[in-house]
C-alpha positions in Angstrom: -4.5 19.6 -23.8 -8.0 19.5 -22.4 -10.8 17.0 -22.9 -12.1 18.6 -26.1 -8.5 18.6 -27.5 -8.3 14.9 -26.7 -11.7 14.3 -28.5 -10.3 16.1 -31.5 -7.2 13.9 -31.6 -9.2 10.7 -31.2 -11.6 11.9 -33.9 -8.7 11.8 -36.4 -8.7 8.1 -36.0 -12.4 7.4 -35.6 -13.4 9.9 -38.3 -16.3 11.5 -36.3 -16.2 13.7 -33.2 -19.4 12.1 -31.9 -17.7 8.6 -31.9 -14.5 10.1 -30.4 -16.5 11.9 -27.6 -18.2 8.6 -26.8 -14.9 6.7 -26.7 -13.1 9.3 -24.5 -16.1 9.5 -22.1 -16.2 5.7 -21.9 -12.5 5.4 -21.0 -12.7 8.1 -18.4 -15.9 6.8 -16.8 -14.4 3.3 -16.8 -11.3 4.5 -15.0 -13.5 6.5 -12.6 -15.8 3.6 -11.8 -12.8 1.2 -11.2 -11.2 3.7 -8.8 -14.5 4.3 -7.0 -14.7 0.5 -6.4 -11.1 0.6 -5.0 -9.5 -1.2 -7.9 -6.4 0.0 -9.8 -6.2 0.5 -13.6 -2.9 -0.4 -15.2 -2.2 0.7 -18.8 1.1 -1.0 -19.8 3.6 1.6 -21.0 1.4 4.5 -19.9 0.9 4.2 -16.2 -1.2 3.1 -13.3 -4.2 4.8 -11.6 -4.8 3.7 -8.1 -6.5 4.7 -4.8 -4.3 5.8 -1.9 -5.4 6.4 1.7 -4.4 9.6 3.5 -4.2 9.3 7.3 -6.1 11.7 9.6 -3.9 14.6 10.6 -3.7 18.0 12.2 -3.6 21.0 9.9 -4.0 24.8 9.9 -6.7 27.0 8.5 -4.8 29.2 6.1 -7.1 32.2 6.7 -7.0 32.2 10.5 -4.0 30.1 11.4 -6.1 28.1 13.8 -5.3 24.4 14.1 -7.9 22.0 12.7 -8.5 18.3 12.3 -8.3 16.8 8.8 -10.1 13.5 8.6 -8.7 10.4 6.8 -9.6 10.2 3.1 -9.0 8.3 -0.1 -7.4 10.0 -3.1 -6.7 9.0 -6.7 -3.0 8.6 -7.6 -1.2 8.2 -10.9 2.2 6.6 -11.4 3.7 7.1 -14.9 4.9 4.0 -16.7 8.2 3.6 -18.4 6.9 4.4 -21.9 5.4 7.7 -20.7 8.5 8.7 -18.8 10.7 8.1 -21.9 8.3 10.1 -24.1 8.7 13.1 -21.8 12.5 13.1 -21.7 
């Protein structure tokens, strides 16, 4: 399922694709904004979005095999909740 498929599913409840697109975009931008500020987003039964920090490390350039330095960074992580895990079984 991609974003337009999600909008189509939400439009079945909201009756218009325009309202559904606004709702989906609002949810996604709210999650993105919260993660950008370093907060986590917990949706009970679904899961938790959070920011994790990766340490700086040595790596290899896959094309040349030369060693290179990879700087520290922050990355988004998602941990599935119990309800989502049970739905996938």
